[in-house]
DSSP file (Angstrom, degrees, kcal/mol; ACC not computed):
  #  RESIDUE AA STRUCTURE BP1 BP2  ACC     N-H-->O    O-->H-N    N-H-->O    O-->H-N    TCO  KAPPA ALPHA  PHI   PSI    X-CA   Y-CA   Z-CA
    1    1 A M              0   0    0      0, 0.0     2,-0.3     0, 0.0     0, 0.0   0.000 360.0 360.0 360.0 119.3  -11.3   79.1  -23.2
    2    2 A S        -     0   0    0      1,-0.0     2,-0.4     0, 0.0     0, 0.0  -0.629 360.0-125.3 -91.3 143.6  -12.1   77.9  -26.7
    3    3 A H        -     0   0    0     -2,-0.3     3,-0.0     3,-0.0    -1,-0.0  -0.753  18.6-136.6 -91.6 135.6  -11.7   74.4  -28.0
    4    4 A R        -     0   0    0     -2,-0.4     2,-0.1     1,-0.1     3,-0.0  -0.623  27.3-107.4 -80.5 138.5   -9.6   73.7  -31.0
    5    5 A P        -     0   0    0      0, 0.0     2,-0.3     0, 0.0    -1,-0.1  -0.430  37.7-113.4 -67.1 142.7  -10.9   71.3  -33.6
    6    6 A R        -     0   0    0     -2,-0.1    -3,-0.0    -3,-0.0     0, 0.0  -0.585  20.4-145.8 -78.3 136.2   -9.1   68.0  -33.6
    7    7 A I        -     0   0    0     -2,-0.3     2,-0.1    -3,-0.0    -1,-0.0  -0.875  24.6-119.4 -99.8 125.4   -7.0   67.2  -36.7
    8    8 A P        -     0   0    0      0, 0.0     2,-0.0     0, 0.0    -1,-0.0  -0.396  30.6-112.5 -66.0 141.5   -7.0   63.5  -37.4
    9    9 A A        -     0   0    0      1,-0.1     3,-0.1    -2,-0.1     0, 0.0  -0.337  34.3-101.9 -70.2 148.9   -3.6   61.8  -37.3
   10   10 A A        -     0   0    0      1,-0.1     2,-0.1    -2,-0.0    -1,-0.1  -0.476  44.8-100.7 -69.4 147.9   -2.1   60.6  -40.6
   11   11 A P        -     0   0    0      0, 0.0     2,-0.1     0, 0.0    -1,-0.1  -0.432  39.3-115.1 -72.0 141.5   -2.4   56.8  -41.0
   12   12 A T        -     0   0    0     -2,-0.1     3,-0.0     1,-0.1    -3,-0.0  -0.408  10.7-148.2 -72.9 147.2    0.7   55.0  -40.2
   13   13 A R  S    S+     0   0    0     -2,-0.1     2,-0.5     1,-0.1    -1,-0.1   0.632  85.1  63.3 -90.9 -12.9    2.5   53.1  -43.0
   14   14 A V  S    S-     0   0    0     10,-0.1     2,-0.2     7,-0.0    -1,-0.1  -0.946  79.0-145.7-114.7 128.0    3.8   50.4  -40.6
   15   15 A Q        -     0   0    0     -2,-0.5     7,-1.8     8,-0.1     2,-0.5  -0.620   5.1-139.2 -90.6 150.8    1.3   48.3  -38.8
   16   16 A M  E     -A   21   0A   0     -2,-0.2     2,-0.5     5,-0.2     5,-0.2  -0.909  12.5-169.6-108.9 135.2    1.8   47.0  -35.3
   17   17 A V  E >   -A   20   0A   0      3,-2.6     3,-2.3    -2,-0.5     2,-0.3  -0.935  65.3 -49.9-121.8 106.3    0.8   43.5  -34.4
   18   18 A G  T 3  S-     0   0    0     -2,-0.5    -2,-0.0     1,-0.3     0, 0.0  -0.531 118.5 -31.2  64.1-127.8    0.8   42.9  -30.6
   19   19 A A  T 3  S+     0   0    0     -2,-0.3     2,-0.3    -3,-0.1    -1,-0.3   0.353 120.6  98.7-104.8   5.1    4.2   44.1  -29.5
   20   20 A R  E <   -A   17   0A   0     -3,-2.3    -3,-2.6     0, 0.0     2,-0.5  -0.747  65.0-141.5 -93.7 142.4    5.9   43.2  -32.9
   21   21 A K  E     -A   16   0A   0     -2,-0.3     2,-0.2    -5,-0.2    -5,-0.2  -0.893  17.2-137.4 -98.1 122.8    6.5   45.7  -35.6
   22   22 A L        -     0   0    0     -7,-1.8     2,-0.1    -2,-0.5    -7,-0.0  -0.531  25.5-105.4 -81.4 149.0    6.0   44.5  -39.0
   23   23 A R        -     0   0    0     -2,-0.2     2,-0.3     1,-0.1    -8,-0.1  -0.418  33.9-115.6 -71.2 144.5    8.5   45.4  -41.7
   24   24 A Q        -     0   0    0     -2,-0.1   -10,-0.1   -10,-0.1    -1,-0.1  -0.631  28.9-115.4 -79.0 136.2    7.5   48.0  -44.2
   25   25 A A        -     0   0    0     -2,-0.3    -1,-0.1     1,-0.1     2,-0.1  -0.412  41.7 -96.4 -66.4 147.8    7.2   46.8  -47.9
   26   26 A P        -     0   0    0      0, 0.0     2,-0.3     0, 0.0    -1,-0.1  -0.402  42.0-106.9 -67.0 147.6    9.8   48.5  -50.2
   27   27 A R        -     0   0    0      8,-0.3     8,-1.3    -3,-0.1     2,-0.4  -0.550  37.3-160.5 -76.7 133.2    8.4   51.4  -52.1
   28   28 A L  B     -B   34   0B   0     -2,-0.3     6,-0.2     6,-0.2     5,-0.0  -0.889  11.8-124.9-116.9 147.4    7.8   50.7  -55.7
   29   29 A G    >   -     0   0    0      4,-2.5     3,-2.0    -2,-0.4    -1,-0.1  -0.085  45.1 -82.8 -74.4-175.7    7.5   53.2  -58.6
   30   30 A A  T 3  S+     0   0    0      1,-0.3    -1,-0.1     2,-0.1   100,-0.1   0.745 131.7  52.8 -59.7 -26.2    4.6   53.4  -61.0
   31   31 A T  T 3  S-     0   0    0      2,-0.1    -1,-0.3    98,-0.1     3,-0.1   0.378 119.0-108.1 -95.3   4.7    6.2   50.6  -63.1
   32   32 A G  S <  S+     0   0    0     -3,-2.0     2,-0.2     1,-0.3    -2,-0.1   0.524  74.8 137.7  84.3   1.8    6.6   48.2  -60.1
   33   33 A R        -     0   0    0      1,-0.1    -4,-2.5    -5,-0.0    -1,-0.3  -0.550  60.2-103.3 -86.3 151.1   10.3   48.7  -60.0
   34   34 A A  B     +B   28   0B   0     -6,-0.2     2,-0.3    -2,-0.2    -6,-0.2  -0.388  46.2 174.3 -71.2 150.3   12.2   49.2  -56.8
   35   35 A R    >   +     0   0    0     -8,-1.3     3,-1.1    -2,-0.1     4,-0.3  -0.941  39.2  13.9-147.2 166.7   13.3   52.7  -56.0
   36   36 A G  T 3> S-     0   0    0     -2,-0.3     4,-2.0     1,-0.3     3,-0.2  -0.411 126.2  -5.3  73.5-138.1   15.0   54.6  -53.2
   37   37 A R  H 3> S+     0   0    0      1,-0.2     4,-2.4     2,-0.2    -1,-0.3   0.862 135.1  57.2 -64.6 -35.8   16.7   52.6  -50.4
   38   38 A A  H <> S+     0   0    0     -3,-1.1     4,-2.0     1,-0.2    -1,-0.2   0.885 107.5  47.4 -67.8 -34.7   15.5   49.3  -51.9
   39   39 A R  H  > S+     0   0    0     -4,-0.3     4,-2.6     2,-0.2    -2,-0.2   0.910 110.9  51.8 -65.6 -42.8   17.2   50.1  -55.3
   40   40 A Q  H  X S+     0   0    0     -4,-2.0     4,-1.9     1,-0.2    -2,-0.2   0.885 110.4  48.3 -61.1 -40.2   20.3   51.1  -53.5
   41   41 A D  H  X S+     0   0    0     -4,-2.4     4,-2.4     2,-0.2    -1,-0.2   0.896 110.5  51.1 -65.5 -41.8   20.3   47.8  -51.6
   42   42 A A  H  X S+     0   0    0     -4,-2.0     4,-2.7     2,-0.2     5,-0.3   0.930 108.0  52.6 -61.3 -45.6   19.7   45.8  -54.9
   43   43 A R  H  X S+     0   0    0     -4,-2.6     4,-2.6     1,-0.2     5,-0.2   0.932 112.3  46.0 -57.0 -45.2   22.7   47.6  -56.6
   44   44 A L  H  X S+     0   0    0     -4,-1.9     4,-2.5     1,-0.2     5,-0.2   0.929 111.8  49.9 -65.3 -44.8   25.0   46.6  -53.7
   45   45 A R  H  X S+     0   0    0     -4,-2.4     4,-2.3     2,-0.2    -2,-0.2   0.912 115.2  43.7 -63.1 -41.3   23.8   43.0  -53.6
   46   46 A V  H  X S+     0   0    0     -4,-2.7     4,-2.6     2,-0.2     5,-0.3   0.906 113.4  51.6 -66.8 -43.1   24.3   42.6  -57.4
   47   47 A W  H  X S+     0   0    0     -4,-2.6     4,-1.0    -5,-0.3     6,-0.2   0.887 113.4  43.8 -61.0 -42.5   27.6   44.4  -57.3
   48   48 A L  H  < S+     0   0    0     -4,-2.5    -1,-0.2    -5,-0.2    -2,-0.2   0.896 115.0  50.4 -66.6 -42.8   28.9   42.1  -54.5
   49   49 A R  H  < S+     0   0    0     -4,-2.3    -2,-0.2    -5,-0.2    -3,-0.2   0.918 119.3  33.8 -59.9 -46.8   27.5   39.0  -56.2
   50   50 A D  H  < S-     0   0    0     -4,-2.6    -1,-0.2     1,-0.2    -2,-0.2   0.572 111.3-117.3 -89.3 -13.9   29.0   39.6  -59.6
   51   51 A G     <  -     0   0    0     -4,-1.0     2,-2.0    -5,-0.3    -1,-0.2  -0.160  48.6 -59.8  87.3 166.1   32.2   41.2  -58.5
   52   52 A P  S    S+     0   0    0      0, 0.0     9,-2.1     0, 0.0     2,-0.3  -0.220 103.0 106.2 -79.2  48.1   33.1   44.8  -59.4
   53   53 A K  B    S-C   60   0C   0     -2,-2.0     2,-0.3     7,-0.3    39,-0.3  -0.924  76.4-104.9-130.4 155.3   33.0   44.1  -63.2
   54   54 A C     >  -     0   0    0      5,-2.4     4,-1.3    -2,-0.3    39,-0.2  -0.589  26.5-139.1 -71.3 133.2   30.8   44.9  -66.1
   55   55 A A  T  4 S+     0   0    0     37,-3.2    38,-0.1    -2,-0.3    -1,-0.1   0.698  98.2  41.8 -71.8 -18.0   28.9   41.7  -67.1
   56   56 A C  T  4 S+     0   0    0     36,-0.3    -1,-0.2     3,-0.1    37,-0.1   0.896 132.1  12.1 -95.4 -49.1   29.3   42.5  -70.8
   57   57 A C  T  4 S-     0   0    0      2,-0.1    -2,-0.1     0, 0.0    36,-0.1   0.584  91.4-122.8-109.4 -13.4   33.0   43.7  -71.3
   58   58 A G     <  +     0   0    0     -4,-1.3    -3,-0.1     1,-0.3     3,-0.1   0.519  56.3 151.5  88.0   1.6   34.5   42.8  -67.9
   59   59 A E        -     0   0    0     -6,-0.1    -5,-2.4     1,-0.1    -1,-0.3  -0.406  53.8 -98.6 -71.5 147.3   35.7   46.4  -67.1
   60   60 A L  B     -C   53   0C   0     -7,-0.2     2,-0.3    -2,-0.1    -7,-0.3  -0.441  41.5-168.0 -66.7 132.8   35.9   47.4  -63.5
   61   61 A V        -     0   0    0     -9,-2.1     2,-0.4    -2,-0.2    10,-0.1  -0.886   8.9-145.6-119.8 153.8   32.9   49.3  -62.1
   62   62 A D        -     0   0    0      7,-3.1     9,-0.3    -2,-0.3     5,-0.1  -0.946  10.1-154.3-126.6 139.8   32.6   51.1  -58.9
   63   63 A I        +     0   0    0     -2,-0.4    -1,-0.1     7,-0.1     8,-0.1   0.642  63.2 111.3 -88.3 -15.8   29.6   51.5  -56.6
   64   64 A T  S >  S-     0   0    0      1,-0.1     3,-1.4     5,-0.1     5,-0.1  -0.389  77.9-110.8 -63.5 130.8   30.8   54.8  -55.1
   65   65 A P  T 3  S+     0   0    0      0, 0.0    -1,-0.1     0, 0.0    -2,-0.1  -0.317  99.4  18.6 -64.6 142.8   28.5   57.8  -56.2
   66   66 A G  T 3  S+     0   0    0      1,-0.2    -2,-0.1     2,-0.0     2,-0.0   0.619  91.8 149.0  76.6  13.0   30.3   60.3  -58.5
   67   67 A T    <   -     0   0    0     -3,-1.4    -1,-0.2    -5,-0.1    -5,-0.0  -0.286  59.0-120.4 -76.5 164.0   33.0   57.8  -59.5
   68   68 A A  S    S+     0   0    0      1,-0.2    -1,-0.1    28,-0.0    -2,-0.0   0.630 109.2  48.1 -71.8 -16.6   34.8   57.7  -62.8
   69   69 A R  S    S+     0   0    0     -5,-0.1    -7,-3.1    27,-0.1    -1,-0.2  -0.554  78.1 166.8-123.7  63.6   33.7   54.1  -63.4
   70   70 A P        -     0   0    0      0, 0.0    25,-1.6     0, 0.0     2,-0.3  -0.213  16.7-154.9 -74.5 171.5   29.9   54.1  -62.7
   71   71 A F  E     -D   94   0D   0     -9,-0.3     2,-0.4    23,-0.2    23,-0.2  -0.958   8.8-134.8-140.6 160.5   27.5   51.2  -63.6
   72   72 A E  E     -D   93   0D   0     21,-2.9    21,-2.2    -2,-0.3     2,-0.6  -0.916  23.8-122.0-110.9 139.6   23.8   50.8  -64.3
   73   73 A L  E     -D   92   0D   0     -2,-0.4     2,-0.3    19,-0.2    19,-0.2  -0.771  40.4-170.0 -83.8 123.8   21.8   48.0  -62.9
   74   74 A D  E     -D   91   0D   0     17,-3.1    17,-2.2    -2,-0.6     2,-0.5  -0.814  24.5-121.6-119.5 150.6   20.3   46.2  -65.9
   75   75 A H  E     -D   90   0D   0     -2,-0.3    15,-0.3    15,-0.2    10,-0.1  -0.829  13.3-152.6 -90.1 129.0   17.7   43.6  -66.4
   76   76 A I  S    S+     0   0    0     13,-2.4    -1,-0.2    -2,-0.5    14,-0.1   0.944  94.8  30.2 -62.3 -52.4   19.1   40.5  -68.1
   77   77 A V  S    S-     0   0    0     12,-0.4    -1,-0.3     7,-0.2     5,-0.1  -0.947 106.1-117.8-104.7 111.4   15.6   39.6  -69.6
   78   78 A P    > > -     0   0    0      0, 0.0     5,-2.4     0, 0.0     3,-1.3  -0.030  12.8-122.0 -49.6 150.9   13.9   42.9  -70.0
   79   79 A L  G > 5S+     0   0    0      1,-0.3     3,-1.9     3,-0.2     6,-0.1   0.880 113.1  59.9 -63.3 -34.0   10.7   43.5  -68.0
   80   80 A W  G 3 5S+     0   0    0      1,-0.3    -1,-0.3     2,-0.1    -3,-0.0   0.675 103.7  53.0 -68.4 -16.5    8.7   44.1  -71.2
   81   81 A Q  G < 5S-     0   0    0     -3,-1.3    -1,-0.3     2,-0.0    -2,-0.2   0.305 133.0 -90.8 -96.0   7.0    9.8   40.5  -72.3
   82   82 A G  T < 5S+     0   0    0     -3,-1.9    -3,-0.2     1,-0.3    -2,-0.1   0.501  75.7 151.8  98.3   1.5    8.5   39.0  -69.1
   83   83 A G      < -     0   0    0     -5,-2.4    -1,-0.3     1,-0.1     2,-0.2  -0.333  42.8-118.0 -64.8 147.0   11.7   39.3  -67.0
   84   84 A E        -     0   0    0      1,-0.1     2,-1.2     2,-0.0    -7,-0.2  -0.519  11.3-124.1 -85.6 156.4   11.4   39.6  -63.2
   85   85 A D  S    S+     0   0    0     -2,-0.2     2,-0.3   -53,-0.1    -1,-0.1  -0.615  72.8 118.0 -90.2  68.7   12.5   42.5  -61.2
   86   86 A A  S >  S-     0   0    0     -2,-1.2     3,-1.9     1,-0.0     4,-0.1  -0.921  80.1-106.7-135.8 159.0   14.7   40.3  -59.0
   87   87 A D  G >  S+     0   0    0     -2,-0.3     3,-1.4     1,-0.3    -1,-0.0   0.800 116.1  62.8 -59.7 -26.9   18.3   40.0  -58.3
   88   88 A E  G 3  S+     0   0    0      1,-0.3    -1,-0.3     3,-0.0    -3,-0.0   0.763 107.1  45.1 -67.5 -24.4   18.6   36.9  -60.3
   89   89 A N  G <  S+     0   0    0     -3,-1.9   -13,-2.4   -13,-0.1   -12,-0.4   0.130  99.9  91.8-105.0  19.8   17.6   38.9  -63.4
   90   90 A R  E <   +D   75   0D   0     -3,-1.4     2,-0.3   -15,-0.3   -15,-0.2  -0.817  46.4 172.7-116.6 151.4   19.9   41.8  -62.7
   91   91 A Q  E     -D   74   0D   0    -17,-2.2   -17,-3.1    -2,-0.3     2,-0.5  -0.979  33.1-112.4-153.6 156.1   23.5   42.6  -63.8
   92   92 A C  E     -D   73   0D   0     -2,-0.3   -37,-3.2   -39,-0.3     2,-0.4  -0.796  32.6-175.5 -92.8 128.7   25.9   45.4  -63.6
   93   93 A L  E     -D   72   0D   0    -21,-2.2   -21,-2.9    -2,-0.5   -39,-0.1  -0.986  26.3-112.7-127.1 140.4   26.8   47.1  -67.0
   94   94 A C  E     -D   71   0D   0     -2,-0.4    13,-1.9   -23,-0.2     2,-0.4  -0.236  25.7-165.7 -71.8 153.2   29.4   49.8  -67.4
   95   95 A V        +     0   0    0    -25,-1.6     2,-0.3    10,-0.2    10,-0.3  -0.996   9.0 176.5-137.7 132.8   28.6   53.5  -68.3
   96   96 A T  E     -E  104   0E   0      8,-2.6     8,-3.5    -2,-0.4     2,-0.4  -0.900  21.7-133.2-128.8 163.4   31.1   56.0  -69.4
   97   97 A Y  E     -E  103   0E   0     -2,-0.3     6,-0.2     6,-0.2     2,-0.0  -0.965  16.9-141.5-119.8 135.2   30.8   59.6  -70.6
   98   98 A D    >   -     0   0    0      4,-2.1     3,-1.7    -2,-0.4     6,-0.0  -0.154  42.3 -84.1 -85.6-174.3   32.5   61.0  -73.7
   99   99 A A  T 3  S+     0   0    0      1,-0.3    -1,-0.1     2,-0.1    -2,-0.0   0.807 131.2  52.4 -65.4 -28.5   34.1   64.5  -74.0
  100  100 A E  T 3  S-     0   0    0      2,-0.1    -1,-0.3     1,-0.0    -3,-0.0   0.498 120.5-108.3 -82.5  -2.5   30.7   66.0  -74.9
  101  101 A G    <   +     0   0    0     -3,-1.7     2,-0.2     1,-0.3    -2,-0.1   0.631  68.7 148.7  85.6  12.9   29.0   64.4  -71.8
  102  102 A C        -     0   0    0      1,-0.1    -4,-2.1    34,-0.0    -1,-0.3  -0.592  52.3-111.7 -81.6 143.4   27.1   61.8  -73.8
  103  103 A K  E     +E   97   0E   0     -2,-0.2    34,-0.3    -6,-0.2     2,-0.3  -0.520  45.1 167.2 -73.7 137.7   26.5   58.5  -72.1
  104  104 A R  E     +E   96   0E   0     -8,-3.5    -8,-2.6    -2,-0.2     3,-0.2  -0.831  19.0  83.1-138.2 178.3   28.3   55.6  -73.6
  105  105 A G  S  > S-     0   0    0     -2,-0.3     4,-1.9   -10,-0.3   -10,-0.2  -0.522  87.2 -50.6 116.7 176.5   29.1   52.0  -72.6
  106  106 A C  H  > S+     0   0    0      1,-0.2     4,-2.3     2,-0.2     5,-0.2   0.860 128.5  53.9 -60.7 -37.5   27.6   48.5  -72.5
  107  107 A H  H  > S+     0   0    0    -13,-1.9     4,-2.6     1,-0.2    -1,-0.2   0.921 108.1  48.8 -67.5 -39.7   24.3   49.7  -70.9
  108  108 A V  H  > S+     0   0    0    -14,-0.4     4,-2.2     1,-0.2    -1,-0.2   0.905 112.2  49.1 -67.0 -39.0   23.7   52.3  -73.5
  109  109 A E  H  X S+     0   0    0     -4,-1.9     4,-2.4     2,-0.2    -1,-0.2   0.908 112.1  48.0 -64.5 -40.7   24.3   49.7  -76.3
  110  110 A K  H  X S+     0   0    0     -4,-2.3     4,-2.5     2,-0.2     5,-0.2   0.915 111.8  49.8 -67.7 -42.1   22.0   47.1  -74.8
  111  111 A T  H  X S+     0   0    0     -4,-2.6     4,-2.3    -5,-0.2    -1,-0.2   0.937 111.1  49.5 -61.9 -43.5   19.2   49.7  -74.3
  112  112 A A  H  X S+     0   0    0     -4,-2.2     4,-2.1     1,-0.2    -2,-0.2   0.922 111.7  48.8 -61.0 -46.4   19.6   50.8  -78.0
  113  113 A R  H  X S+     0   0    0     -4,-2.4     4,-2.2     1,-0.2    -1,-0.2   0.912 112.0  48.2 -57.2 -45.5   19.4   47.2  -79.1
  114  114 A E  H  X S+     0   0    0     -4,-2.5     4,-2.4     1,-0.2    -1,-0.2   0.879 111.3  51.8 -65.0 -38.4   16.2   46.5  -76.9
  115  115 A A  H  X S+     0   0    0     -4,-2.3     4,-1.9     1,-0.2    -1,-0.2   0.888 108.7  48.8 -68.5 -39.0   14.7   49.6  -78.3
  116  116 A A  H  X S+     0   0    0     -4,-2.1     4,-1.9     2,-0.2    -1,-0.2   0.879 110.7  52.3 -67.1 -39.3   15.3   48.6  -81.8
  117  117 A E  H  X S+     0   0    0     -4,-2.2     4,-1.6     1,-0.2    -2,-0.2   0.905 107.9  51.1 -61.0 -42.8   13.8   45.2  -81.1
  118  118 A R  H  <>S+     0   0    0     -4,-2.4     5,-2.9     1,-0.2     4,-0.2   0.896 109.4  49.9 -60.8 -40.2   10.7   46.8  -79.6
  119  119 A S  H ><5S+     0   0    0     -4,-1.9     3,-1.0     3,-0.2    -1,-0.2   0.858 106.7  55.1 -67.9 -36.9   10.2   48.9  -82.7
  120  120 A R  H 3<5S+     0   0    0     -4,-1.9    -1,-0.2     1,-0.3    -2,-0.2   0.858 109.0  50.0 -63.3 -31.7   10.6   45.8  -85.0
  121  121 A Q  T 3<5S-     0   0    0     -4,-1.6    -1,-0.3    -5,-0.1    -2,-0.2   0.481 119.8-112.9 -81.6  -5.3    7.8   44.3  -83.0
  122  122 A G  T < 5S+     0   0    0     -3,-1.0    -3,-0.2     1,-0.3    -2,-0.1   0.701  73.0 133.5  78.2  22.6    5.7   47.3  -83.4
  123  123 A L      < -     0   0    0     -5,-2.9    -1,-0.3    -6,-0.2    -2,-0.1  -0.694  65.8 -92.9-101.8 154.7    5.8   48.2  -79.8
  124  124 A P        -     0   0    0      0, 0.0    -1,-0.1     0, 0.0     4,-0.1  -0.379  33.4-120.3 -65.2 148.4    6.4   51.7  -78.5
  125  125 A A  S    S+     0   0    0      1,-0.1    -7,-0.1    -7,-0.1    -6,-0.1   0.797 103.0  43.9 -61.8 -28.5   10.0   52.4  -77.7
  126  126 A V  S    S-     0   0    0      4,-0.1    -1,-0.1    -8,-0.1     3,-0.1  -0.980  95.6-117.8-114.6 120.9    9.2   53.1  -74.0
  127  127 A P    >   -     0   0    0      0, 0.0     3,-1.9     0, 0.0    -2,-0.1  -0.133  46.2 -83.6 -51.6 151.2    6.8   50.7  -72.2
  128  128 A Q  T 3  S+     0   0    0      1,-0.2     3,-0.1    -4,-0.1     0, 0.0  -0.323 116.6  22.7 -56.7 136.5    3.6   52.4  -71.0
  129  129 A G  T 3  S+     0   0    0      1,-0.3     2,-0.3    -3,-0.1    -1,-0.2   0.379  99.0 110.3  88.1  -1.8    4.1   54.1  -67.6
  130  130 A Q  S <  S-     0   0    0     -3,-1.9    -1,-0.3    -4,-0.1     2,-0.1  -0.768  71.8-108.9-102.3 153.9    7.9   54.5  -67.9
  131  131 A R        -     0   0    0     -2,-0.3    -1,-0.0    -3,-0.1     0, 0.0  -0.460  38.1-100.2 -77.0 154.0    9.7   57.7  -68.4
  132  132 A Q        -     0   0    0     -2,-0.1    -1,-0.1    -6,-0.1    -6,-0.0  -0.588  38.1-131.8 -73.7 123.9   11.3   58.6  -71.7
  133  133 A P        -     0   0    0      0, 0.0     3,-0.1     0, 0.0    -1,-0.1  -0.350  32.0 -91.7 -72.5 158.9   15.0   57.9  -71.6
  134  134 A P        -     0   0    0      0, 0.0     2,-0.1     0, 0.0     0, 0.0  -0.326  55.5 -87.5 -65.4 152.9   17.4   60.6  -72.9
  135  135 A P        -     0   0    0      0, 0.0     2,-0.4     0, 0.0    -3,-0.0  -0.397  44.6-150.4 -64.7 140.0   18.3   60.2  -76.6
  136  136 A Y        -     0   0    0     -3,-0.1     2,-0.4    -2,-0.1   -32,-0.1  -0.856   8.7-164.3-109.5 140.0   21.3   57.9  -77.2
  137  137 A T              0   0    0     -2,-0.4   -29,-0.0   -34,-0.3   -25,-0.0  -0.998 360.0 360.0-125.1 128.1   23.6   58.2  -80.1
  138  138 A L              0   0    0     -2,-0.4    -1,-0.1   -34,-0.1   -29,-0.0   0.396 360.0 360.0-107.3 360.0   25.9   55.3  -80.9
């Protein structure tokens, strides 16, 4: 009878203290932003807090995936300007798609304004460590 080598167990991500289980910290992306379930929870909290309306134009938005009236979670004060990634600094902005499938709406307009402001300040259009957004045409 031969002995098999032992494979070490993967380290657990949740620590146990006594008989109590500690909560796992939310997973954050490379930029420190919430993602996954933490992001979904933030979307729901902000949508419930502000009501189902775009913060800019007041159009109704829906949280249901694949809806005709989607929204984007937006930072009121951009992260690159020192804004926090907290619910108090988040708002719902509408997103629509035109006949060609191009993104339109308040979120696209705000993103374009912020990119123009960054370029006027001599900063790259996309902060270091963030993915390049799709090209927007207004």
